[in-house]
Kinemage of the C-alpha trace (Angstrom):
@kinemage 1
@onewidth
@group {chain A} dominant
@subgroup {mainchain}
@vectorlist {calphas} color= white
{ca met a 1} P -50.938 65.785 13.097
{ca lys a 2} L -51.759 61.825 12.855
{ca asn a 3} L -48.670 60.870 10.697
{ca arg a 4} L -46.807 62.817 13.497
{ca thr a 5} L -48.240 61.246 16.312
{ca asn a 6} L -47.771 57.724 14.823
{ca glu a 7} L -43.759 58.350 14.062
{ca ile a 8} L -43.567 59.566 17.723
{ca asn a 9} L -45.189 56.375 19.082
{ca gly a 10} L -42.997 54.110 16.772
{ca arg a 11} L -39.887 55.694 18.163
{ca ile a 12} L -41.229 55.097 21.549
{ca phe a 13} L -41.739 51.853 20.912
{ca phe a 14} L -38.373 51.164 18.998
{ca leu a 15} L -36.495 52.863 22.144
{ca pro a 16} L -36.172 49.837 24.426
{ca ala a 17} L -34.924 47.569 21.422
{ca leu a 18} L -32.416 50.439 20.618
{ca ile a 19} L -31.056 50.710 24.556
{ca ile a 20} L -30.696 47.092 24.508
{ca thr a 21} L -28.730 46.984 21.429
{ca ile a 22} L -26.374 49.730 22.333
{ca ile a 23} L -25.847 48.209 26.134
{ca phe a 24} L -25.283 44.735 25.146
{ca tyr a 25} L -23.903 44.823 21.627
{ca ile a 26} L -22.278 48.220 20.272
{ca tyr a 27} L -21.003 49.295 23.507
{ca pro a 28} L -19.099 45.702 24.360
{ca leu a 29} L -17.784 45.847 20.569
{ca leu a 30} L -16.607 49.491 21.139
{ca lys a 31} L -14.576 48.590 24.186
{ca thr a 32} L -13.329 45.360 22.890
{ca val a 33} L -11.815 47.227 20.065
{ca leu a 34} L -10.535 50.069 22.379
{ca tyr a 35} L -8.908 47.232 24.875
{ca ser a 36} L -7.178 45.816 21.740
{ca phe a 37} L -4.966 48.716 21.310
{ca tyr a 38} L -3.890 49.138 24.995
{ca phe a 39} L -1.963 47.128 27.514
{ca thr a 40} L -4.390 46.305 30.461
{ca gly a 41} L -4.111 45.427 34.091
{ca asn a 42} L -5.597 42.315 36.019
{ca ser a 43} L -8.742 44.199 36.867
{ca gly a 44} L -8.877 45.302 33.084
{ca glu a 45} L -8.018 48.711 33.571
{ca leu a 46} L -6.387 50.552 30.651
{ca ile a 47} L -2.558 51.179 31.605
{ca glu a 48} L -0.625 52.389 28.396
{ca phe a 49} L -1.207 52.623 24.604
{ca ala a 50} L 0.056 49.519 22.858
{ca gly a 51} L -0.721 50.513 19.246
{ca ile a 52} L -0.846 47.414 17.243
{ca glu a 53} L 1.640 45.377 19.498
{ca asn a 54} L -1.333 43.076 20.751
{ca tyr a 55} L -1.827 42.185 17.263
{ca ile a 56} L 1.726 41.643 16.145
{ca glu a 57} L 1.750 39.195 19.436
{ca leu a 58} L -1.189 37.184 18.187
{ca phe a 59} L 0.022 36.967 14.440
{ca thr a 60} L 3.375 35.486 15.831
{ca asp a 61} L 1.931 33.186 18.236
{ca ser a 62} L 1.667 29.605 16.917
{ca asn a 63} L -0.971 28.602 19.499
{ca phe a 64} L -3.276 31.258 17.652
{ca tyr a 65} L -2.878 29.457 14.351
{ca tyr a 66} L -3.746 25.972 15.918
{ca ser a 67} L -6.263 27.109 17.617
{ca leu a 68} L -7.562 28.785 14.553
{ca tyr a 69} L -7.259 25.289 12.648
{ca val a 70} L -9.273 23.740 15.360
{ca thr a 71} L -11.976 26.317 15.161
{ca phe a 72} L -12.274 25.751 11.345
{ca lys a 73} L -12.469 22.094 11.457
{ca phe a 74} L -14.925 22.136 14.231
{ca val a 75} L -17.236 24.671 12.348
{ca phe a 76} L -16.893 22.860 9.113
{ca tyr a 77} L -17.712 19.430 10.637
{ca thr a 78} L -20.334 20.453 12.983
{ca thr a 79} L -22.181 22.627 10.316
{ca ile a 80} L -22.275 20.024 7.475
{ca phe a 81} L -23.216 16.841 9.784
{ca ser a 82} L -25.980 18.998 11.570
{ca ile a 83} L -27.836 20.097 8.645
{ca leu a 84} L -27.330 16.626 6.592
{ca val a 85} L -28.474 14.665 9.828
{ca ser a 86} L -31.401 16.874 10.591
{ca leu a 87} L -32.368 16.969 6.559
{ca phe a 88} L -32.265 13.086 6.605
{ca leu a 89} L -34.690 12.777 9.786
{ca ala a 90} L -36.919 15.866 8.415
{ca ile a 91} L -37.443 14.006 5.172
{ca leu a 92} L -37.890 10.580 6.975
{ca cys a 93} L -40.483 12.175 9.144
{ca asn a 94} L -42.057 13.864 6.214
{ca glu a 95} L -43.476 10.575 4.887
{ca lys a 96} L -47.134 9.424 6.029
{ca leu a 97} L -46.043 6.214 7.898
{ca lys a 98} L -47.398 5.078 11.154
{ca gly a 99} L -46.012 6.480 14.552
{ca ile a 100} L -44.421 9.603 12.726
{ca pro a 101} L -45.640 12.076 15.190
{ca met a 102} L -43.791 10.183 18.411
{ca phe a 103} L -40.394 10.264 15.750
{ca arg a 104} L -40.824 14.002 15.701
{ca thr a 105} L -41.212 14.534 19.144
{ca phe a 106} L -38.328 12.276 19.917
{ca phe a 107} L -36.033 13.817 17.165
{ca ser a 108} L -37.028 17.606 18.065
{ca ser a 109} L -36.621 16.914 21.996
{ca thr a 110} L -32.889 18.309 21.967
{ca met a 111} L -34.258 21.820 22.035
{ca gly a 112} L -35.582 21.396 25.289
{ca ile a 113} L -32.074 20.033 26.745
{ca ser a 114} L -29.481 22.909 27.970
{ca val a 115} L -25.992 22.720 27.025
{ca ser a 116} L -24.917 21.852 30.313
{ca ala a 117} L -27.355 18.884 30.848
{ca ala a 118} L -26.705 17.644 27.258
{ca ser a 119} L -22.827 18.047 27.666
{ca thr a 120} L -23.208 15.670 31.121
{ca ile a 121} L -25.235 13.078 29.367
{ca val a 122} L -22.340 12.830 26.693
{ca leu a 123} L -19.798 12.746 29.319
{ca phe a 124} L -21.468 9.727 30.617
{ca met a 125} L -22.136 8.091 27.038
{ca phe a 126} L -18.300 8.627 26.229
{ca his a 127} L -17.185 7.279 29.431
{ca pro a 128} L -14.202 4.989 28.878
{ca ser a 129} L -15.536 2.327 31.060
{ca val a 130} L -19.043 2.438 31.715
{ca gly a 131} L -20.169 4.444 28.595
{ca ile a 132} L -22.562 3.297 25.946
{ca ile a 133} L -20.430 4.259 23.118
{ca asn a 134} L -17.656 2.163 24.058
{ca ser a 135} L -19.871 -0.754 25.196
{ca ile a 136} L -20.892 -0.778 21.655
{ca leu a 137} L -17.628 -0.808 20.264
{ca val a 138} L -16.293 -3.665 22.691
{ca glu a 139} L -19.438 -5.642 21.434
{ca leu a 140} L -18.331 -5.184 17.669
{ca gly a 141} L -14.678 -6.276 18.535
{ca phe a 142} L -13.182 -2.864 18.869
{ca leu a 143} L -10.792 -1.435 21.506
{ca pro a 144} L -12.456 0.940 23.889
{ca ile a 145} L -11.418 4.709 23.329
{ca asn a 146} L -10.398 7.317 26.031
{ca trp a 147} L -12.401 9.726 24.119
{ca phe a 148} L -11.962 12.597 26.448
{ca thr a 149} L -8.078 11.961 27.188
{ca asp a 150} L -6.780 11.060 23.705
{ca ser a 151} L -6.237 13.950 21.637
{ca arg a 152} L -6.767 12.016 18.581
{ca tyr a 153} L -10.517 11.469 19.387
{ca thr a 154} L -11.305 14.397 21.484
{ca leu a 155} L -12.451 16.786 18.998
{ca met a 156} L -14.684 14.002 16.910
{ca ala a 157} L -16.612 13.569 20.427
{ca val a 158} L -17.106 17.008 20.899
{ca ile a 159} L -18.015 17.539 17.235
{ca ile a 160} L -20.745 14.375 17.662
{ca ser a 161} L -22.041 15.884 20.669
{ca thr a 162} L -22.686 19.248 19.135
{ca val a 163} L -24.272 17.593 15.949
{ca trp a 164} L -26.658 15.787 18.542
{ca met a 165} L -27.667 19.123 20.333
{ca asn a 166} L -28.083 21.034 16.999
{ca ile a 167} L -30.321 18.263 15.533
{ca gly a 168} L -33.617 19.250 17.521
{ca phe a 169} L -33.469 23.039 15.850
{ca gly a 170} L -32.726 21.836 12.302
{ca phe a 171} L -35.224 19.317 12.524
{ca ile a 172} L -38.171 21.647 13.003
{ca val a 173} L -36.616 24.113 10.715
{ca leu a 174} L -36.549 21.799 7.921
{ca thr a 175} L -39.935 19.956 8.868
{ca ala a 176} L -41.553 23.205 8.642
{ca gly a 177} L -39.864 23.774 5.164
{ca leu a 178} L -40.940 20.409 3.975
{ca gln a 179} L -44.746 20.809 5.256
{ca asn a 180} L -45.034 24.069 3.343
{ca ile a 181} L -44.606 22.443 -0.010
{ca ser a 182} L -47.708 22.500 -1.893
{ca thr a 183} L -49.528 19.244 -2.312
{ca glu a 184} L -50.026 20.043 -6.034
{ca val a 185} L -46.363 19.815 -6.420
{ca glu a 186} L -46.569 16.037 -5.143
{ca glu a 187} L -49.777 15.366 -6.987
{ca ser a 188} L -48.004 16.590 -10.080
{ca cys a 189} L -45.007 14.477 -9.363
{ca met a 190} L -47.206 11.340 -9.033
{ca ile a 191} L -49.199 12.132 -12.450
{ca asp a 192} L -45.522 12.734 -14.056
{ca gly a 193} L -44.232 9.063 -12.862
{ca thr a 194} L -41.270 11.335 -11.534
{ca gly a 195} L -38.865 8.872 -9.451
{ca tyr a 196} L -38.297 9.414 -5.535
{ca phe a 197} L -34.781 10.608 -5.729
{ca ser a 198} L -35.200 12.620 -9.028
{ca lys a 199} L -38.177 14.609 -7.266
{ca leu a 200} L -35.890 14.886 -3.941
{ca phe a 201} L -32.939 16.537 -5.706
{ca lys a 202} L -34.847 18.543 -8.260
{ca ile a 203} L -38.038 19.638 -6.685
{ca thr a 204} L -38.019 19.198 -2.941
{ca leu a 205} L -34.474 20.435 -1.935
{ca pro a 206} L -34.933 23.559 -4.403
{ca leu a 207} L -38.145 24.479 -2.918
{ca ile a 208} L -36.863 24.098 0.773
{ca ser a 209} L -33.667 25.798 -0.038
{ca pro a 210} L -34.593 29.109 1.993
{ca ser a 211} L -34.959 26.848 5.130
{ca leu a 212} L -31.503 24.977 4.371
{ca phe a 213} L -29.969 28.633 3.700
{ca tyr a 214} L -31.233 29.951 7.092
{ca leu a 215} L -29.873 26.974 8.834
{ca leu a 216} L -26.558 27.084 7.372
{ca ile a 217} L -26.301 30.641 8.557
{ca thr a 218} L -27.707 30.042 12.305
{ca thr a 219} L -25.772 26.997 12.619
{ca thr a 220} L -22.412 28.397 11.585
{ca leu a 221} L -22.937 31.159 14.004
{ca lys a 222} L -23.939 28.837 16.730
{ca ser a 223} L -20.555 26.649 16.049
{ca phe a 224} L -18.064 29.709 16.084
{ca gln a 225} L -19.706 30.672 19.396
{ca ser a 226} L -19.813 27.136 20.844
{ca phe a 227} L -18.506 27.369 24.505
{ca gly a 228} L -20.616 25.418 27.205
{ca gln a 229} L -19.789 21.875 25.963
{ca ile a 230} L -16.151 22.481 25.779
{ca asp a 231} L -15.775 24.131 28.770
{ca ile a 232} L -17.715 21.176 30.432
{ca met a 233} L -16.443 18.130 28.546
{ca thr a 234} L -12.650 18.988 27.968
{ca gly a 235} L -11.951 22.511 29.087
{ca gly a 236} L -10.075 22.942 25.715
{ca gly a 237} L -7.830 19.778 26.048
{ca pro a 238} L -6.239 17.825 26.082
{ca ala a 239} L -3.107 19.130 24.328
{ca asn a 240} L -5.448 22.068 23.078
{ca ser a 241} L -7.090 19.854 20.720
{ca thr a 242} L -10.475 21.277 21.487
{ca asn a 243} L -9.141 24.819 22.256
{ca ile a 244} L -11.194 26.544 19.539
{ca leu a 245} L -10.763 30.406 19.423
{ca val a 246} L -13.830 31.619 21.501
{ca tyr a 247} L -12.846 29.155 24.235
{ca ser a 248} L -9.176 30.244 24.272
{ca leu a 249} L -10.314 33.998 24.305
{ca tyr a 250} L -12.311 33.296 27.378
{ca arg a 251} L -9.175 31.628 29.034
{ca thr a 252} L -7.020 34.541 27.798
{ca ala a 253} L -9.128 36.956 29.681
{ca phe a 254} L -10.357 35.166 32.806
{ca val a 255} L -7.768 32.615 33.728
{ca asp a 256} L -4.740 34.612 32.483
{ca tyr a 257} L -6.248 37.951 33.110
{ca arg a 258} L -4.823 39.377 29.821
{ca phe a 259} L -7.961 41.439 28.661
{ca asp a 260} L -5.969 43.265 26.002
{ca tyr a 261} L -4.958 40.073 24.259
{ca ala a 262} L -8.401 38.585 24.706
{ca ser a 263} L -9.713 41.472 23.196
{ca val a 264} L -7.530 41.091 19.794
{ca lys a 265} L -8.978 37.519 19.568
{ca gly a 266} L -12.312 38.912 19.945
{ca val a 267} L -12.087 41.521 17.324
{ca ile a 268} L -10.098 38.984 15.030
{ca leu a 269} L -13.010 36.429 15.478
{ca leu a 270} L -15.561 38.768 14.580
{ca ile a 271} L -13.760 39.614 11.367
{ca ile a 272} L -13.334 35.802 10.606
{ca ile a 273} L -17.371 35.570 11.204
{ca thr a 274} L -17.779 38.601 9.221
{ca ile a 275} L -15.967 37.334 6.307
{ca val a 276} L -17.208 33.548 6.416
{ca met a 277} L -21.043 35.220 6.576
{ca cys a 278} L -20.429 37.407 3.351
{ca ile a 279} L -18.963 34.182 1.624
{ca lys a 280} L -22.391 32.468 2.579
{ca phe a 281} L -24.543 35.281 1.757
{ca lys a 282} L -22.925 34.939 -1.684
{ca leu a 283} L -24.816 31.811 -2.047
{ca glu a 284} L -28.158 33.349 -1.496
{ca arg a 285} L -28.367 33.784 -5.535
{ca arg a 286} L -29.066 30.208 -5.583
{ca val a 287} L -32.055 30.254 -2.892
{ca his a 288} L -35.401 29.777 -4.682
{ca tyr a 289} L -37.488 31.939 -2.812
């Protein structure tokens, strides 16, 4: 009787999470898949069954392939540099040096800045005439760059700003991983006379590999879903140079009012993310738990 009561109580506590998952995840997913096989009106109403015609239109659209290229480029560089910079700062702040708590606070502070506020700050920093970035370039003898109007540099500026936004979270995760390393390991390395870089690559990094793997997964997902900074800073331009797939999906649905075509992009984006995540989880065998 007691086990039965515990089972009922467990289901009651589980019910709110299940309802939220169905309403905000499963239902939108099923409706997106449904819309992708229909033609829709400007209000999103289903008009006529389209079969795979929307998918054929997508795969014959050159803009889609360019958007896909920009997406993978953005995700690759954002993920790699976010992890590398966070790792460097975490290792630096793991040393027993004077003033390290102040730097820990400083490096993790981006966690408390919203995407909109961070994007506004970046717009001022990369401003062609009064921005600090161009001022530094001029001081070094380089010509100022029109970061958000020159398609050669716009994606680079968005990547740099996104890496900066990601540093706070990555720094906290990796700092926690470094501080969980047993002091006995450090003492053994000192007794054996292990060099700094040998200890770093053969002992420290393998021991924090769970934190690195977690950060790899979360940063990749966050990069695929980046929207706010692109909407505020570039609007997908110039010349679609920052029009990543999730932003292209938004414009298709809420600017062009083609909810059917946007649903197809959403389904394809889901498939791409699923494939990328499956590949990354294959790397889990190299993680030392």
